[in-house]
N, C-alpha and C positions, 0 to 999 in steps of 0.2 A: 504494500500500500504506500503510495507516495504522500509525503508530507514536507512542508516548507521549512527551511532553516530560518529560525528567528533570532539566533544568537550563538555565541561560542563561549567556551571556557577551557581551561587546561586541566588535565587530570593530574594525579599524584606523580606520574612519570613524565610530566611536562609535554604530553601529547595533546593536540587540539581535539576538542569534542564539539560537535554541532548540537545545538539545542533545537529540537523540532517542535512544530506547533501542536503535535499530538501529545506532548509531554514526555517523549522519550529522548534520549541522548544517543549520538552515534559518533564514533571516532572518524575523523577526516584526516588521516595521515598522508603524508607525501613520502612514499617509500619505493622509488623506482627500483627495478622495473615492474614490480607487482602492482603498485598503486601509484598512479601519476596524478598528483594534485598539487602542483607548484603554487597555486593560488592560496593555499592554506598558510604559506610561510610569511605573508605580509598582511598587515591590517587592511590595506587597500584591496588586496586580493580577496580576503575573507568578506569584506563589505560588499564586493561585487556579487557574491553568492548568496547574500541575504535574500530570502524568498525563493531560492532555487529548491526544487523538490528532490528529495532523496527517497529511495525505497526503504521503508521502515520494516525490517524483519520482525521487530518486537510487536508491532501492530498485527502483522500476519499471524503471529503466535498468540495473540490476545493477552500479552503480558501487561501487568500493571505499569502505570507511568513511573518514570524515574524520579528520585528525590532531588 
């Protein structure tokens, strides 16, 4: 299920996490060659993705919202 990015925060390991409008969080790492998300490395890049929709696997599994 697709949901929009409404914000970001960093986890305990200093990785960026997208906050989705469904209440779930999802890591948005830039780890080439497996995951290519260079936009996550700058504030400007992250801001350009606000509103972008990610596939939320937690919604697909009917998991409760994240804290």
